[in-house]
C-alpha positions as CSV (number, residue, x, y, z in Angstrom):
1,M,-2.3,-32.9,4.4
2,K,-3.0,-34.1,0.8
3,E,-0.5,-31.5,-0.5
4,K,2.2,-32.7,1.9
5,K,1.7,-36.3,0.8
6,R,1.9,-35.3,-2.9
7,F,5.0,-33.3,-2.2
8,A,6.6,-36.2,-0.4
9,A,5.7,-38.7,-3.2
10,A,7.1,-36.3,-5.8
11,A,10.3,-35.8,-3.8
12,L,10.8,-39.6,-3.4
13,F,10.2,-40.1,-7.2
14,L,12.8,-37.5,-8.0
15,L,15.2,-39.2,-5.5
16,F,14.7,-42.4,-7.4
17,I,15.4,-40.8,-10.8
18,F,18.5,-39.0,-9.6
19,G,19.6,-42.1,-7.7
20,M,19.4,-44.2,-10.8
21,F,21.2,-41.5,-12.8
22,F,24.2,-41.4,-10.4
23,Y,24.1,-45.1,-10.0
24,L,24.6,-45.5,-13.8
25,L,27.1,-42.6,-14.0
26,R,29.6,-44.9,-12.4
27,D,29.5,-47.1,-15.6
28,F,29.5,-44.1,-18.0
29,N,32.8,-45.0,-19.6
30,S,31.8,-48.6,-20.2
31,I,28.3,-47.6,-21.6
32,S,29.7,-44.9,-23.9
33,G,32.4,-47.3,-25.1
34,E,29.8,-49.9,-26.0
35,V,27.6,-47.3,-27.8
36,L,30.6,-46.0,-29.8
37,H,31.8,-49.5,-30.8
38,F,28.2,-50.4,-31.9
39,Y,27.8,-47.2,-33.9
40,Q,31.1,-47.6,-35.7
41,K,30.3,-51.2,-36.6
42,N,26.8,-50.7,-37.8
43,R,26.7,-47.3,-39.4
44,S,26.1,-47.0,-43.1
45,E,28.5,-45.2,-45.4
46,N,26.7,-41.9,-45.4
47,P,24.2,-42.0,-42.5
48,T,21.7,-39.3,-42.0
49,I,21.4,-37.5,-38.6
50,W,18.3,-39.6,-37.9
51,E,20.1,-42.8,-38.6
52,K,23.0,-41.8,-36.4
53,A,20.6,-40.9,-33.6
54,S,18.6,-44.2,-34.0
55,L,21.8,-46.3,-33.8
56,C,23.0,-44.5,-30.7
57,I,19.7,-44.5,-28.9
58,S,19.0,-48.2,-29.5
59,K,22.4,-49.3,-28.2
60,T,22.3,-46.8,-25.3
61,E,19.0,-48.3,-24.1
62,S,20.3,-51.9,-24.1
63,A,23.7,-50.9,-22.5
64,V,22.0,-49.0,-19.7
65,N,19.7,-51.9,-19.0
66,D,22.6,-54.4,-19.0
67,S,24.5,-52.1,-16.6
68,A,21.6,-51.8,-14.2
69,D,21.0,-55.5,-14.4
70,R,24.6,-56.3,-13.6
71,S,24.6,-54.1,-10.5
72,H,20.9,-54.7,-9.6
73,G,20.5,-51.0,-9.5
74,F,16.8,-51.0,-10.3
75,I,16.0,-53.5,-7.5
76,E,18.1,-51.6,-5.0
77,L,16.7,-48.1,-5.7
78,F,13.1,-49.3,-6.0
79,G,13.4,-51.1,-2.7
80,G,15.0,-48.0,-1.1
81,V,12.0,-45.9,-2.2
82,Q,9.6,-48.5,-0.9
83,R,11.4,-48.4,2.5
84,L,11.2,-44.6,2.6
85,L,7.5,-44.9,1.9
86,S,7.2,-47.4,4.8
87,K,5.5,-49.9,2.5
88,R,5.0,-53.3,4.0
89,V,3.5,-55.0,0.9
90,I,5.5,-55.1,-2.3
91,D,4.5,-56.8,-5.6
92,D,6.9,-59.5,-6.6
93,Y,8.2,-60.0,-10.1
94,D,6.1,-63.2,-10.0
95,P,2.5,-61.8,-10.2
96,E,1.3,-64.7,-8.1
97,N,3.2,-63.5,-5.0
98,I,3.9,-60.5,-2.8
99,V,6.8,-59.7,-0.5
100,V,5.5,-58.8,3.0
101,R,7.4,-57.1,5.8
102,L,6.2,-58.7,9.1
103,S,5.7,-56.5,12.2
104,N,9.0,-57.8,13.6
105,G,10.8,-56.4,10.6
106,T,11.5,-59.6,8.7
107,L,10.4,-60.5,5.2
108,Q,8.1,-63.3,4.0
109,L,6.9,-64.3,0.5
110,I,3.1,-64.7,0.5
111,A,1.0,-66.2,-2.3
112,K,-1.8,-63.9,-3.6
113,G,-5.3,-65.2,-3.0
114,A,-4.1,-68.1,-0.9
115,S,-6.8,-70.2,0.8
116,E,-6.6,-72.8,3.6
117,Q,-5.8,-76.2,2.3
118,D,-7.7,-79.4,3.3
119,M,-5.2,-81.7,4.9
120,T,-7.3,-84.8,4.6
121,G,-5.5,-86.2,1.6
122,A,-2.1,-85.5,3.0
123,A,-2.9,-87.3,6.3
124,A,-4.4,-90.3,4.4
125,S,-1.3,-90.6,2.3
126,L,1.0,-90.5,5.3
127,S,-1.3,-93.0,7.1
128,R,-1.1,-95.5,4.2
129,L,2.7,-95.2,4.1
130,H,2.8,-95.7,7.9
131,Q,0.7,-98.8,7.7
132,T,2.7,-100.3,4.8
133,L,6.1,-99.7,6.5
134,A,4.8,-101.1,9.8
135,K,4.4,-104.5,8.1
136,S,8.2,-104.4,7.6
137,N,8.9,-103.1,11.1
138,I,10.0,-99.7,9.8
139,P,8.7,-96.8,11.9
140,L,7.6,-93.5,10.4
141,L,7.8,-90.2,12.3
142,Y,6.3,-87.0,10.9
143,I,8.1,-83.9,12.0
144,N,6.6,-80.4,11.8
145,A,9.2,-77.7,11.6
146,P,8.2,-74.1,12.6
147,E,7.6,-71.6,9.9
148,K,8.7,-68.0,10.1
149,I,5.2,-66.7,10.9
150,Q,4.7,-67.3,14.6
151,E,1.6,-69.3,15.5
152,G,-1.1,-67.1,16.9
153,A,0.9,-63.9,16.5
154,K,-0.5,-60.9,14.5
155,V,2.6,-60.1,12.4
156,L,1.0,-59.8,8.9
157,P,-0.3,-56.5,7.5
158,T,-4.1,-56.0,7.6
159,G,-5.8,-58.0,4.8
160,I,-2.9,-60.4,4.2
161,Y,-3.4,-64.0,5.2
162,E,-1.2,-67.1,5.4
163,Y,-2.4,-70.6,6.5
164,G,0.8,-72.6,7.2
165,N,0.3,-73.0,11.0
166,A,-3.5,-73.6,10.7
167,Q,-2.8,-76.3,8.1
168,A,0.0,-77.9,10.2
169,D,-2.4,-78.0,13.2
170,A,-5.1,-79.7,11.1
171,L,-2.6,-82.2,9.7
172,L,-1.2,-83.1,13.1
173,Q,-4.7,-83.6,14.5
174,K,-5.6,-85.9,11.6
175,L,-2.3,-87.9,12.0
176,K,-3.0,-88.3,15.7
177,A,-6.5,-89.6,14.9
178,Q,-5.0,-92.2,12.6
179,S,-2.2,-93.2,15.0
180,V,0.6,-91.8,12.9
181,P,3.5,-90.7,15.2
182,A,4.3,-87.0,14.9
183,L,6.6,-84.5,16.5
184,D,5.8,-80.8,16.5
185,L,9.0,-78.8,16.8
186,R,7.2,-75.5,17.3
187,G,7.2,-76.1,21.0
188,S,11.0,-76.3,21.1
189,F,11.4,-72.6,20.4
190,S,10.9,-69.6,22.8
191,Q,7.9,-67.6,21.8
192,A,9.2,-64.5,23.4
193,N,11.9,-63.9,20.8
194,Y,10.5,-66.2,18.1
195,G,11.6,-64.2,15.1
196,A,15.3,-64.4,16.1
197,N,15.3,-68.1,14.9
198,F,14.9,-67.0,11.3
199,F,16.8,-64.9,8.8
200,V,15.5,-61.3,8.2
201,T,15.7,-61.6,4.4
202,D,14.9,-65.3,3.9
203,H,12.2,-67.7,5.0
204,H,14.5,-70.4,6.4
205,W,15.6,-70.9,10.0
206,K,19.1,-70.0,11.1
207,P,21.6,-72.8,11.7
208,E,21.3,-72.2,15.4
209,A,17.6,-72.9,15.3
210,A,18.2,-76.0,13.1
211,F,20.6,-77.3,15.8
212,T,17.9,-76.8,18.5
213,A,15.6,-78.9,16.3
214,F,18.3,-81.5,15.9
215,Q,18.6,-81.8,19.6
216,T,14.8,-82.3,20.0
217,I,14.7,-84.9,17.3
218,C,17.6,-86.8,18.8
219,G,15.9,-86.7,22.2
220,T,12.8,-88.3,20.6
221,L,14.8,-90.9,18.8
222,R,16.5,-91.9,22.0
223,T,13.5,-92.0,24.3
224,Q,10.7,-93.2,22.0
225,Y,12.6,-95.4,19.6
226,G,15.6,-96.6,21.7
227,F,18.3,-95.4,19.3
228,S,21.8,-94.9,20.7
229,I,23.0,-91.4,20.0
230,P,26.1,-90.2,21.9
231,S,25.3,-87.2,24.2
232,A,28.5,-85.5,22.9
233,V,27.0,-85.2,19.4
234,T,24.0,-83.2,20.6
235,D,25.9,-81.0,23.1
236,F,26.3,-77.5,21.6
237,E,29.4,-76.9,23.8
238,N,31.2,-79.4,21.6
239,Y,30.7,-77.2,18.5
240,S,32.5,-74.1,17.2
241,V,30.6,-71.2,15.6
242,L,32.1,-69.0,12.9
243,S,30.0,-66.0,12.0
244,Y,29.9,-64.4,8.5
245,H,28.7,-60.9,9.1
246,N,26.3,-59.1,6.6
247,Y,27.0,-62.0,4.2
248,F,23.6,-63.3,3.2
249,L,20.7,-61.7,1.2
250,G,17.9,-64.3,1.3
251,S,15.4,-65.1,-1.4
252,Q,13.0,-62.4,-0.2
253,G,15.8,-59.9,0.1
254,K,16.9,-60.5,-3.4
255,R,13.4,-59.4,-4.6
256,V,13.5,-56.0,-2.9
257,G,17.2,-55.3,-2.4
258,T,19.5,-54.4,0.6
259,L,18.2,-50.8,0.9
260,Y,14.8,-52.2,1.8
261,A,15.7,-55.4,3.6
262,G,19.2,-55.1,5.0
263,T,21.3,-58.2,5.1
264,D,21.8,-61.2,7.3
265,D,24.6,-62.8,9.2
266,I,25.0,-66.6,8.8
267,S,26.9,-69.0,11.1
268,L,29.0,-72.0,10.3
269,I,28.5,-74.5,13.2
270,A,31.1,-77.3,13.2
271,P,32.0,-80.1,15.6
272,R,35.2,-79.8,17.6
273,F,35.4,-83.6,17.8
274,K,36.9,-86.0,15.1
275,T,34.6,-86.8,12.2
276,S,34.9,-89.1,9.1
277,L,32.1,-88.9,6.6
278,V,31.3,-89.9,3.0
279,Y,28.7,-87.8,1.1
280,D,27.3,-88.9,-2.2
281,V,24.7,-87.2,-4.5
282,A,24.7,-89.2,-7.7
283,S,22.4,-86.9,-9.6
284,H,24.9,-84.0,-9.2
285,G,28.2,-86.0,-9.4
286,I,29.0,-85.2,-5.8
287,H,31.4,-87.5,-4.0
288,R,33.1,-86.1,-0.9
289,A,35.0,-88.0,1.7
290,G,36.8,-86.6,4.8
291,D,35.9,-84.7,7.9
292,Y,32.7,-82.7,8.5
293,L,34.0,-79.4,7.0
294,N,35.1,-81.1,3.8
295,T,32.0,-83.3,3.1
296,V,28.6,-82.0,4.3
297,I,29.7,-78.3,4.5
298,F,30.2,-76.5,1.2
299,R,32.5,-73.6,2.2
300,E,32.9,-72.5,-1.3
301,R,29.4,-71.0,-1.0
302,V,30.8,-68.4,1.4
303,K,34.1,-67.9,-0.2
304,E,33.0,-64.5,-1.6
305,K,30.2,-62.2,-0.6
306,D,27.7,-62.1,-3.4
307,Y,24.3,-60.8,-2.3
308,F,22.4,-61.5,-5.5
309,G,24.3,-64.3,-7.1
310,G,25.1,-66.4,-4.0
311,N,23.1,-68.5,-1.5
312,P,25.1,-69.1,1.7
313,Y,22.3,-71.1,3.2
314,T,23.4,-74.0,0.8
315,M,26.7,-74.0,2.7
316,Y,24.8,-76.7,4.7
317,A,24.6,-80.0,2.7
318,G,24.9,-78.2,-0.7
319,G,21.3,-77.6,-1.6
320,D,18.1,-79.4,-2.5
321,Y,18.8,-82.8,-4.2
322,A,16.5,-85.7,-5.1
323,L,18.6,-88.1,-3.1
324,G,21.7,-87.7,-0.9
325,R,23.6,-90.3,1.1
326,I,25.9,-89.7,4.0
327,V,27.9,-92.5,5.7
328,N,29.3,-91.8,9.1
329,N,32.5,-93.9,9.6
330,D,32.8,-93.0,13.2
331,N,29.3,-94.2,14.3
332,A,28.8,-97.7,12.8
333,G,26.4,-98.5,15.6
334,G,24.1,-95.6,15.0
335,P,20.7,-95.7,13.3
336,K,20.2,-95.8,9.6
337,I,17.8,-92.9,8.8
338,L,15.9,-91.9,5.7
339,M,14.6,-88.3,5.9
340,V,12.0,-87.1,3.4
341,R,12.6,-83.4,3.4
342,D,12.0,-79.9,2.2
343,S,14.5,-77.1,2.1
344,F,14.4,-76.5,5.9
345,A,16.2,-79.9,6.2
346,G,19.3,-78.5,4.5
347,A,20.5,-76.8,7.6
348,I,19.8,-79.8,9.9
349,T,21.3,-82.5,7.6
350,P,24.9,-82.1,8.6
351,F,24.1,-82.3,12.3
352,L,21.8,-85.3,11.9
353,S,24.5,-87.1,9.9
354,L,26.7,-87.2,13.0
355,A,24.0,-89.0,15.0
356,C,23.6,-91.8,12.3
357,S,25.6,-94.6,10.8
358,K,23.9,-93.7,7.5
359,L,21.6,-90.8,6.6
360,E,19.7,-90.6,3.3
361,T,17.8,-87.4,2.4
362,L,15.0,-87.6,-0.2
363,D,13.2,-84.6,-1.7
364,L,9.9,-85.5,-3.4
365,R,10.0,-82.3,-5.5
366,Y,12.9,-83.9,-7.5
367,F,12.8,-87.7,-6.7
368,T,11.1,-89.6,-9.6
369,G,11.0,-93.1,-8.3
370,S,8.6,-94.9,-6.0
371,L,9.2,-93.7,-2.4
372,T,7.5,-96.8,-0.9
373,Q,9.6,-99.2,-3.0
374,Y,12.8,-97.3,-2.2
375,I,12.1,-97.5,1.5
376,L,11.3,-101.2,1.4
377,E,14.4,-102.0,-0.6
378,T,16.9,-100.0,1.5
379,K,15.3,-100.9,4.9
380,P,16.2,-97.9,7.1
381,D,15.8,-98.1,10.8
382,I,13.3,-95.2,10.7
383,V,11.7,-92.8,8.2
384,L,11.5,-89.2,9.1
385,Y,9.2,-86.7,7.3
386,L,10.6,-83.2,8.1
387,Y,8.4,-80.5,6.6
388,T,8.0,-76.9,7.7
389,A,4.5,-75.7,8.5
390,S,4.4,-73.6,5.3
391,S,5.1,-76.7,3.2
392,T,1.7,-78.0,3.9
393,S,0.4,-75.7,1.1
394,N,2.3,-77.9,-1.4
395,Q,0.1,-81.0,-1.6
396,T,2.4,-82.7,-4.0
397,L,4.9,-83.2,-1.2
398,F,2.5,-85.7,0.4
399,K,1.8,-87.8,-2.7
400,V,3.4,-91.1,-1.9
401,N,3.8,-93.8,-4.6
């Protein structure tokens, strides 16, 4: 048995070597041209054989590395070998992390040596903000978005631990004890096919899952806060879906390549009804006015398929910005909402903007001002805190000044 394993390992190693050789062979003309040009430019008048060899070897090494880096050959072939070995845990280029293949076949980045965080400070911070805003009649609602790892499911390899759901549970319990309103979105998703709500190669939820969350949030805003949100806005039948097949390699997939992870489809969900929006992000010089597709959707992010250089997820709302502002010209009577957010809110922002008269999104990872002061100055009708369960590990997201 040991001999068979050794033979298999040796065969896979040779496959990797030959694979890399043939992968680089495609760029042979380019590499040899670079080496020749470098040699002619840098050779001495009467070089020795050793000097000739040294010049060629030094340039060949850098040219090969550049070629492999351009085509991501090392990542692809390394990932392919790991897949053949059926490895579920792969060391990341960041020594603090590992890429894990869950039992449902999807990928997740896990911090090495992670331990469960005490959520007492986070709950206290949110409670203080809630009490401060209540004096100005501004309600606060904490929203817990589901993370990729299903609550209570044994999807991690043996010996690997992640505490997002446990921390979210602890935070929600503490918020309830301190009378801070909270909404747990995990109950909005079917547990039978839970993994289908998330990308295979990325930790984010799919736009379809974000729309389900949007519907749940709007239901709460209607019934518990009395906001008027047209039913047509939350009816999925009033939206079109355009699918980009095999178009997305997520942040985990970029670490291990398509041979290990495969690729994802991503959908563009757009309203069939008339829209008129204005989207401003001052920090990035963004000012876009027009309909939904030309304001809150960045279609240039899916103009070309680029697995390693592109990020189609940012087609929704453009990315993570300190502060974004969307005005809905077609819903002047809708609520004014400020949403404190993490990256999961990117996919929900365009939908939520249709339910508002004005939507502002604020990311505490980049916002440098006083959150409390900003809220009291702008006076939104409600403040939403939308964080995924895994974001509870980042305690800085709960530091309110």
